[in-house]
mmCIF file as gemmi writes it, N, C-alpha and C atoms, coordinates in Angstrom:
data_model
loop_
_atom_site.group_PDB
_atom_site.id
_atom_site.type_symbol
_atom_site.label_atom_id
_atom_site.label_alt_id
_atom_site.label_comp_id
_atom_site.label_asym_id
_atom_site.label_entity_id
_atom_site.label_seq_id
_atom_site.pdbx_PDB_ins_code
_atom_site.Cartn_x
_atom_site.Cartn_y
_atom_site.Cartn_z
_atom_site.occupancy
_atom_site.B_iso_or_equiv
_atom_site.pdbx_formal_charge
_atom_site.auth_seq_id
_atom_site.auth_asym_id
_atom_site.pdbx_PDB_model_num
ATOM 1 N N . MET Axp A 1 ? 17.276 -5.229 -20.739 1 0 ? 1 A 1
ATOM 2 C CA . MET Axp A 1 ? 16.948 -5.625 -19.423 1 0 ? 1 A 1
ATOM 3 C C . MET Axp A 1 ? 16.184 -6.989 -19.469 1 0 ? 1 A 1
ATOM 4 N N . SER Axp A 2 ? 16.557 -7.803 -18.664 1 0 ? 2 A 1
ATOM 5 C CA . SER Axp A 2 ? 15.94 -9.137 -18.657 1 0 ? 2 A 1
ATOM 6 C C . SER Axp A 2 ? 14.515 -9.105 -18.129 1 0 ? 2 A 1
ATOM 7 N N . LYS Axp A 3 ? 13.765 -10.153 -18.458 1 0 ? 3 A 1
ATOM 8 C CA . LYS Axp A 3 ? 12.375 -10.131 -18.037 1 0 ? 3 A 1
ATOM 9 C C . LYS Axp A 3 ? 12.336 -10.262 -16.538 1 0 ? 3 A 1
ATOM 10 N N . ALA Axp A 4 ? 13.245 -10.999 -15.82 1 0 ? 4 A 1
ATOM 11 C CA . ALA Axp A 4 ? 13.259 -11.03 -14.333 1 0 ? 4 A 1
ATOM 12 C C . ALA Axp A 4 ? 13.406 -9.63 -13.725 1 0 ? 4 A 1
ATOM 13 N N . LYS Axp A 5 ? 14.448 -8.883 -14.265 1 0 ? 5 A 1
ATOM 14 C CA . LYS Axp A 5 ? 14.744 -7.668 -13.802 1 0 ? 5 A 1
ATOM 15 C C . LYS Axp A 5 ? 13.633 -6.649 -13.918 1 0 ? 5 A 1
ATOM 16 N N . MET Axp A 6 ? 12.949 -6.809 -15.075 1 0 ? 6 A 1
ATOM 17 C CA . MET Axp A 6 ? 11.794 -5.933 -15.39 1 0 ? 6 A 1
ATOM 18 C C . MET Axp A 6 ? 10.604 -6.231 -14.43 1 0 ? 6 A 1
ATOM 19 N N . MET Axp A 7 ? 10.48 -7.465 -14.12 1 0 ? 7 A 1
ATOM 20 C CA . MET Axp A 7 ? 9.477 -7.903 -13.109 1 0 ? 7 A 1
ATOM 21 C C . MET Axp A 7 ? 9.795 -7.412 -11.785 1 0 ? 7 A 1
ATOM 22 N N . ARG Axp A 8 ? 11.124 -7.547 -11.31 1 0 ? 8 A 1
ATOM 23 C CA . ARG Axp A 8 ? 11.468 -6.954 -10.087 1 0 ? 8 A 1
ATOM 24 C C . ARG Axp A 8 ? 11.233 -5.451 -9.953 1 0 ? 8 A 1
ATOM 25 N N . ALA Axp A 9 ? 11.52 -4.772 -10.963 1 0 ? 9 A 1
ATOM 26 C CA . ALA Axp A 9 ? 11.355 -3.343 -10.941 1 0 ? 9 A 1
ATOM 27 C C . ALA Axp A 9 ? 9.957 -2.948 -10.854 1 0 ? 9 A 1
ATOM 28 N N . PHE Axp A 10 ? 9.065 -3.774 -11.657 1 0 ? 10 A 1
ATOM 29 C CA . PHE Axp A 10 ? 7.628 -3.533 -11.531 1 0 ? 10 A 1
ATOM 30 C C . PHE Axp A 10 ? 7.113 -3.818 -10.177 1 0 ? 10 A 1
ATOM 31 N N . LEU Axp A 11 ? 7.493 -4.895 -9.567 1 0 ? 11 A 1
ATOM 32 C CA . LEU Axp A 11 ? 7.045 -5.323 -8.142 1 0 ? 11 A 1
ATOM 33 C C . LEU Axp A 11 ? 7.489 -4.188 -7.255 1 0 ? 11 A 1
ATOM 34 N N . ALA Axp A 12 ? 8.7 -3.731 -7.372 1 0 ? 12 A 1
ATOM 35 C CA . ALA Axp A 12 ? 9.255 -2.758 -6.411 1 0 ? 12 A 1
ATOM 36 C C . ALA Axp A 12 ? 8.415 -1.374 -6.524 1 0 ? 12 A 1
ATOM 37 N N . ALA Axp A 13 ? 7.973 -0.997 -7.696 1 0 ? 13 A 1
ATOM 38 C CA . ALA Axp A 13 ? 7.21 0.105 -7.908 1 0 ? 13 A 1
ATOM 39 C C . ALA Axp A 13 ? 5.809 0.014 -7.282 1 0 ? 13 A 1
ATOM 40 N N . VAL Axp A 14 ? 5.291 -1.238 -7.521 1 0 ? 14 A 1
ATOM 41 C CA . VAL Axp A 14 ? 3.95 -1.525 -6.944 1 0 ? 14 A 1
ATOM 42 C C . VAL Axp A 14 ? 3.939 -1.524 -5.515 1 0 ? 14 A 1
ATOM 43 N N . LEU Axp A 15 ? 4.903 -2.153 -4.924 1 0 ? 15 A 1
ATOM 44 C CA . LEU Axp A 15 ? 5.058 -2.138 -3.408 1 0 ? 15 A 1
ATOM 45 C C . LEU Axp A 15 ? 5.32 -0.893 -2.805 1 0 ? 15 A 1
ATOM 46 N N . SER Axp A 16 ? 6.178 0.076 -3.424 1 0 ? 16 A 1
ATOM 47 C CA . SER Axp A 16 ? 6.396 1.387 -2.934 1 0 ? 16 A 1
ATOM 48 C C . SER Axp A 16 ? 5.105 2.279 -2.971 1 0 ? 16 A 1
ATOM 49 N N . CYS Axp A 17 ? 4.431 2.011 -4.077 1 0 ? 17 A 1
ATOM 50 C CA . CYS Axp A 17 ? 3.153 2.792 -4.141 1 0 ? 17 A 1
ATOM 51 C C . CYS Axp A 17 ? 2.172 2.329 -3.031 1 0 ? 17 A 1
ATOM 52 N N . GLY Axp A 18 ? 2.101 1.086 -2.832 1 0 ? 18 A 1
ATOM 53 C CA . GLY Axp A 18 ? 1.322 0.527 -1.659 1 0 ? 18 A 1
ATOM 54 C C . GLY Axp A 18 ? 1.7 1.098 -0.342 1 0 ? 18 A 1
ATOM 55 N N . ILE Axp A 19 ? 2.943 1.155 -0.06 1 0 ? 19 A 1
ATOM 56 C CA . ILE Axp A 19 ? 3.462 1.707 1.188 1 0 ? 19 A 1
ATOM 57 C C . ILE Axp A 19 ? 3.08 3.208 1.286 1 0 ? 19 A 1
ATOM 58 N N . VAL Axp A 20 ? 3.285 3.864 0.139 1 0 ? 20 A 1
ATOM 59 C CA . VAL Axp A 20 ? 2.9 5.361 0.246 1 0 ? 20 A 1
ATOM 60 C C . VAL Axp A 20 ? 1.259 5.448 0.477 1 0 ? 20 A 1
ATOM 61 N N . PHE Axp A 21 ? 0.487 4.749 -0.146 1 0 ? 21 A 1
ATOM 62 C CA . PHE Axp A 21 ? -0.896 4.745 -0.034 1 0 ? 21 A 1
ATOM 63 C C . PHE Axp A 21 ? -1.159 4.337 1.386 1 0 ? 21 A 1
ATOM 64 N N . ALA Axp A 22 ? -0.577 3.337 2.04 1 0 ? 22 A 1
ATOM 65 C CA . ALA Axp A 22 ? -0.953 2.937 3.276 1 0 ? 22 A 1
ATOM 66 C C . ALA Axp A 22 ? -0.565 3.969 4.393 1 0 ? 22 A 1
ATOM 67 N N . LEU Axp A 23 ? 0.61 4.687 4.137 1 0 ? 23 A 1
ATOM 68 C CA . LEU Axp A 23 ? 0.974 5.718 5.013 1 0 ? 23 A 1
ATOM 69 C C . LEU Axp A 23 ? 0.024 6.903 4.873 1 0 ? 23 A 1
ATOM 70 N N . ALA Axp A 24 ? -0.387 7.197 3.7 1 0 ? 24 A 1
ATOM 71 C CA . ALA Axp A 24 ? -1.27 8.312 3.459 1 0 ? 24 A 1
ATOM 72 C C . ALA Axp A 24 ? -2.698 8.052 4.136 1 0 ? 24 A 1
ATOM 73 N N . SER Axp A 25 ? -3.159 6.812 3.979 1 0 ? 25 A 1
ATOM 74 C CA . SER Axp A 25 ? -4.421 6.573 4.65 1 0 ? 25 A 1
ATOM 75 C C . SER Axp A 25 ? -4.309 6.445 6.12 1 0 ? 25 A 1
ATOM 76 N N . CYS Axp A 26 ? -3.211 6.394 6.786 1 0 ? 26 A 1
ATOM 77 C CA . CYS Axp A 26 ? -3.131 6.359 8.217 1 0 ? 26 A 1
ATOM 78 C C . CYS Axp A 26 ? -3.419 7.779 8.823 1 0 ? 26 A 1
ATOM 79 N N . SER Axp A 27 ? -3.254 8.799 8.072 1 0 ? 27 A 1
ATOM 80 C CA . SER Axp A 27 ? -3.56 10.096 8.605 1 0 ? 27 A 1
ATOM 81 C C . SER Axp A 27 ? -4.986 10.601 8.279 1 0 ? 27 A 1
ATOM 82 N N . THR Axp A 28 ? -5.857 9.772 7.839 1 0 ? 28 A 1
ATOM 83 C CA . THR Axp A 28 ? -7.287 10.108 7.651 1 0 ? 28 A 1
ATOM 84 C C . THR Axp A 28 ? -7.971 10.255 8.931 1 0 ? 28 A 1
ATOM 85 N N . THR Axp A 29 ? -8.715 11.381 8.986 1 0 ? 29 A 1
ATOM 86 C CA . THR Axp A 29 ? -9.48 11.516 10.302 1 0 ? 29 A 1
ATOM 87 C C . THR Axp A 29 ? -10.997 11.764 9.917 1 0 ? 29 A 1
ATOM 88 N N . TYR Axp A 30 ? -11.824 11.395 10.748 1 0 ? 30 A 1
ATOM 89 C CA . TYR Axp A 30 ? -13.248 11.565 10.615 1 0 ? 30 A 1
ATOM 90 C C . TYR Axp A 30 ? -13.805 12.281 11.646 1 0 ? 30 A 1
ATOM 91 N N . THR Axp A 31 ? -14.81 13.233 11.297 1 0 ? 31 A 1
ATOM 92 C CA . THR Axp A 31 ? -15.472 14.014 12.33 1 0 ? 31 A 1
ATOM 93 C C . THR Axp A 31 ? -16.842 13.384 12.609 1 0 ? 31 A 1
ATOM 94 N N . VAL Axp A 32 ? -17.074 13.151 13.866 1 0 ? 32 A 1
ATOM 95 C CA . VAL Axp A 32 ? -18.576 12.71 14.316 1 0 ? 32 A 1
ATOM 96 C C . VAL Axp A 32 ? -19.091 13.85 14.947 1 0 ? 32 A 1
ATOM 97 N N . SER Axp A 33 ? -20.299 14.131 14.497 1 0 ? 33 A 1
ATOM 98 C CA . SER Axp A 33 ? -21.2 15.092 15.107 1 0 ? 33 A 1
ATOM 99 C C . SER Axp A 33 ? -22.606 14.593 15.331 1 0 ? 33 A 1
ATOM 100 N N . TYR Axp A 34 ? -23.303 15.161 16.226 1 0 ? 34 A 1
ATOM 101 C CA . TYR Axp A 34 ? -24.602 14.734 16.569 1 0 ? 34 A 1
ATOM 102 C C . TYR Axp A 34 ? -25.625 15.809 16.502 1 0 ? 34 A 1
ATOM 103 N N . SER Axp A 35 ? -26.812 15.469 16.241 1 0 ? 35 A 1
ATOM 104 C CA . SER Axp A 35 ? -27.901 16.38 16.318 1 0 ? 35 A 1
ATOM 105 C C . SER Axp A 35 ? -29.112 15.668 16.941 1 0 ? 35 A 1
ATOM 106 N N . LEU Axp A 36 ? -30.046 16.544 17.518 1 0 ? 36 A 1
ATOM 107 C CA . LEU Axp A 36 ? -31.171 16.081 18.247 1 0 ? 36 A 1
ATOM 108 C C . LEU Axp A 36 ? -32.276 16.164 17.307 1 0 ? 36 A 1
ATOM 109 N N . GLY Axp A 37 ? -33.237 15.226 17.416 1 0 ? 37 A 1
ATOM 110 C CA . GLY Axp A 37 ? -34.505 15.172 16.583 1 0 ? 37 A 1
ATOM 111 C C . GLY Axp A 37 ? -35.438 16.351 17.262 1 0 ? 37 A 1
ATOM 112 N N . GLU Axp A 38 ? -36.541 16.494 16.499 1 0 ? 38 A 1
ATOM 113 C CA . GLU Axp A 38 ? -37.506 17.509 16.969 1 0 ? 38 A 1
ATOM 114 C C . GLU Axp A 38 ? -38.259 17.112 18.209 1 0 ? 38 A 1
ATOM 115 N N . HIS Axp A 39 ? -38.266 15.737 18.503 1 0 ? 39 A 1
ATOM 116 C CA . HIS Axp A 39 ? -38.947 15.356 19.76 1 0 ? 39 A 1
ATOM 117 C C . HIS Axp A 39 ? -38.113 15.291 20.966 1 0 ? 39 A 1
ATOM 118 N N . ALA Axp A 40 ? -36.809 15.72 20.838 1 0 ? 40 A 1
ATOM 119 C CA . ALA Axp A 40 ? -35.93 15.76 22.05 1 0 ? 40 A 1
ATOM 120 C C . ALA Axp A 40 ? -36.514 16.717 23.108 1 0 ? 40 A 1
ATOM 121 N N . ALA Axp A 41 ? -36.208 16.421 24.351 1 0 ? 41 A 1
ATOM 122 C CA . ALA Axp A 41 ? -36.525 17.328 25.497 1 0 ? 41 A 1
ATOM 123 C C . ALA Axp A 41 ? -35.921 18.743 25.257 1 0 ? 41 A 1
ATOM 124 N N . ASP Axp A 42 ? -36.589 19.645 25.703 1 0 ? 42 A 1
ATOM 125 C CA . ASP Axp A 42 ? -36.13 21.138 25.596 1 0 ? 42 A 1
ATOM 126 C C . ASP Axp A 42 ? -34.74 21.292 26.232 1 0 ? 42 A 1
ATOM 127 N N . ASP Axp A 43 ? -34.463 20.69 27.241 1 0 ? 43 A 1
ATOM 128 C CA . ASP Axp A 43 ? -33.256 20.879 27.835 1 0 ? 43 A 1
ATOM 129 C C . ASP Axp A 43 ? -32.1 19.88 27.386 1 0 ? 43 A 1
ATOM 130 N N . ALA Axp A 44 ? -32.374 18.939 26.478 1 0 ? 44 A 1
ATOM 131 C CA . ALA Axp A 44 ? -31.401 17.948 25.968 1 0 ? 44 A 1
ATOM 132 C C . ALA Axp A 44 ? -30.296 18.77 25.223 1 0 ? 44 A 1
ATOM 133 N N . THR Axp A 45 ? -29.172 18.22 25.289 1 0 ? 45 A 1
ATOM 134 C CA . THR Axp A 45 ? -27.936 18.773 24.587 1 0 ? 45 A 1
ATOM 135 C C . THR Axp A 45 ? -27.205 17.664 23.895 1 0 ? 45 A 1
ATOM 136 N N . ALA Axp A 46 ? -26.807 18.084 22.717 1 0 ? 46 A 1
ATOM 137 C CA . ALA Axp A 46 ? -26.003 17.037 21.903 1 0 ? 46 A 1
ATOM 138 C C . ALA Axp A 46 ? -24.622 17.023 22.315 1 0 ? 46 A 1
ATOM 139 N N . PRO Axp A 47 ? -23.973 15.876 22.255 1 0 ? 47 A 1
ATOM 140 C CA . PRO Axp A 47 ? -22.452 15.896 22.601 1 0 ? 47 A 1
ATOM 141 C C . PRO Axp A 47 ? -21.707 16.687 21.543 1 0 ? 47 A 1
ATOM 142 N N . GLU Axp A 48 ? -20.565 17.16 22.003 1 0 ? 48 A 1
ATOM 143 C CA . GLU Axp A 48 ? -19.73 17.919 21.193 1 0 ? 48 A 1
ATOM 144 C C . GLU Axp A 48 ? -19.23 17.054 20.031 1 0 ? 48 A 1
ATOM 145 N N . SER Axp A 49 ? -18.952 17.803 18.854 1 0 ? 49 A 1
ATOM 146 C CA . SER Axp A 49 ? -18.311 16.917 17.628 1 0 ? 49 A 1
ATOM 147 C C . SER Axp A 49 ? -16.804 16.574 18.155 1 0 ? 49 A 1
ATOM 148 N N . ALA Axp A 50 ? -16.411 15.519 17.604 1 0 ? 50 A 1
ATOM 149 C CA . ALA Axp A 50 ? -14.917 14.993 17.857 1 0 ? 50 A 1
ATOM 150 C C . ALA Axp A 50 ? -14.436 14.466 16.646 1 0 ? 50 A 1
ATOM 151 N N . GLU Axp A 51 ? -13.027 14.616 16.542 1 0 ? 51 A 1
ATOM 152 C CA . GLU Axp A 51 ? -12.28 14.031 15.413 1 0 ? 51 A 1
ATOM 153 C C . GLU Axp A 51 ? -11.589 12.744 15.871 1 0 ? 51 A 1
ATOM 154 N N . TYR Axp A 52 ? -11.754 11.683 15.074 1 0 ? 52 A 1
ATOM 155 C CA . TYR Axp A 52 ? -11.101 10.462 15.274 1 0 ? 52 A 1
ATOM 156 C C . TYR Axp A 52 ? -10.225 9.978 14.172 1 0 ? 52 A 1
ATOM 157 N N . ALA Axp A 53 ? -9.121 9.3 14.378 1 0 ? 53 A 1
ATOM 158 C CA . ALA Axp A 53 ? -8.114 8.923 13.306 1 0 ? 53 A 1
ATOM 159 C C . ALA Axp A 53 ? -8.854 7.56 12.755 1 0 ? 53 A 1
ATOM 160 N N . GLN Axp A 54 ? -8.605 7.346 11.513 1 0 ? 54 A 1
ATOM 161 C CA . GLN Axp A 54 ? -8.998 6.145 10.958 1 0 ? 54 A 1
ATOM 162 C C . GLN Axp A 54 ? -8.677 4.967 11.744 1 0 ? 54 A 1
ATOM 163 N N . GLY Axp A 55 ? -9.628 3.969 11.893 1 0 ? 55 A 1
ATOM 164 C CA . GLY Axp A 55 ? -9.425 2.806 12.598 1 0 ? 55 A 1
ATOM 165 C C . GLY Axp A 55 ? -9.611 2.864 14.042 1 0 ? 55 A 1
ATOM 166 N N . THR Axp A 56 ? -9.86 4.026 14.569 1 0 ? 56 A 1
ATOM 167 C CA . THR Axp A 56 ? -10.144 4.175 16.058 1 0 ? 56 A 1
ATOM 168 C C . THR Axp A 56 ? -11.468 3.689 16.234 1 0 ? 56 A 1
ATOM 169 N N . GLU Axp A 57 ? -11.699 2.881 17.333 1 0 ? 57 A 1
ATOM 170 C CA . GLU Axp A 57 ? -12.984 2.418 17.694 1 0 ? 57 A 1
ATOM 171 C C . GLU Axp A 57 ? -13.616 3.46 18.567 1 0 ? 57 A 1
ATOM 172 N N . ILE Axp A 58 ? -14.922 3.771 18.371 1 0 ? 58 A 1
ATOM 173 C CA . ILE Axp A 58 ? -15.542 4.863 18.964 1 0 ? 58 A 1
ATOM 174 C C . ILE Axp A 58 ? -16.856 4.229 19.633 1 0 ? 58 A 1
ATOM 175 N N . THR Axp A 59 ? -17.283 4.854 20.771 1 0 ? 59 A 1
ATOM 176 C CA . THR Axp A 59 ? -18.51 4.414 21.411 1 0 ? 59 A 1
ATOM 177 C C . THR Axp A 59 ? -19.494 5.657 21.384 1 0 ? 59 A 1
ATOM 178 N N . LEU Axp A 60 ? -20.677 5.342 20.797 1 0 ? 60 A 1
ATOM 179 C CA . LEU Axp A 60 ? -21.583 6.475 20.829 1 0 ? 60 A 1
ATOM 180 C C . LEU Axp A 60 ? -22.294 6.67 22.065 1 0 ? 60 A 1
ATOM 181 N N . PRO Axp A 61 ? -22.569 7.919 22.402 1 0 ? 61 A 1
ATOM 182 C CA . PRO Axp A 61 ? -23.235 8.155 23.709 1 0 ? 61 A 1
ATOM 183 C C . PRO Axp A 61 ? -24.64 7.726 23.613 1 0 ? 61 A 1
ATOM 184 N N . ALA Axp A 62 ? -25.27 7.483 24.813 1 0 ? 62 A 1
ATOM 185 C CA . ALA Axp A 62 ? -26.671 7.029 24.888 1 0 ? 62 A 1
ATOM 186 C C . ALA Axp A 62 ? -27.55 8.212 24.472 1 0 ? 62 A 1
ATOM 187 N N . ALA Axp A 63 ? -28.579 7.879 23.792 1 0 ? 63 A 1
ATOM 188 C CA . ALA Axp A 63 ? -29.621 8.907 23.448 1 0 ? 63 A 1
ATOM 189 C C . ALA Axp A 63 ? -30.228 9.586 24.543 1 0 ? 63 A 1
ATOM 190 N N . PRO Axp A 64 ? -30.531 10.838 24.592 1 0 ? 64 A 1
ATOM 191 C CA . PRO Axp A 64 ? -31.303 11.502 25.711 1 0 ? 64 A 1
ATOM 192 C C . PRO Axp A 64 ? -32.581 10.809 25.903 1 0 ? 64 A 1
ATOM 193 N N . ALA Axp A 65 ? -33.052 10.874 27.088 1 0 ? 65 A 1
ATOM 194 C CA . ALA Axp A 65 ? -34.329 10.322 27.467 1 0 ? 65 A 1
ATOM 195 C C . ALA Axp A 65 ? -35.428 10.946 26.635 1 0 ? 65 A 1
ATOM 196 N N . ALA Axp A 66 ? -36.481 10.237 26.174 1 0 ? 66 A 1
ATOM 197 C CA . ALA Axp A 66 ? -37.595 10.906 25.497 1 0 ? 66 A 1
ATOM 198 C C . ALA Axp A 66 ? -38.43 11.581 26.486 1 0 ? 66 A 1
ATOM 199 N N . GLU Axp A 67 ? -39.054 12.623 26.065 1 0 ? 67 A 1
ATOM 200 C CA . GLU Axp A 67 ? -40.024 13.391 26.834 1 0 ? 67 A 1
ATOM 201 C C . GLU Axp A 67 ? -41.47 12.819 26.546 1 0 ? 67 A 1
ATOM 202 N N . GLU Axp A 68 ? -42.167 12.548 27.624 1 0 ? 68 A 1
ATOM 203 C CA . GLU Axp A 68 ? -43.526 12.03 27.526 1 0 ? 68 A 1
ATOM 204 C C . GLU Axp A 68 ? -44.447 13.222 27.107 1 0 ? 68 A 1
ATOM 205 N N . GLY Axp A 69 ? -45.573 12.91 26.378 1 0 ? 69 A 1
ATOM 206 C CA . GLY Axp A 69 ? -46.525 13.939 26.257 1 0 ? 69 A 1
ATOM 207 C C . GLY Axp A 69 ? -46.52 14.443 24.884 1 0 ? 69 A 1
């Protein structure tokens, strides 16, 4: 096998692995969950957990109002 053919075979193998890796990483999901600190109001509730695909832009909810006193 010539050097050029070996290099083409190597590059094809590397590129195909990269494509498989890219496709596999597209299916990654992340779970976002929330918890309230000990100073949260008694009636404060945390938002539900949610799953997002990798690369999805998320907006975090505003924190509950602090309780005075």
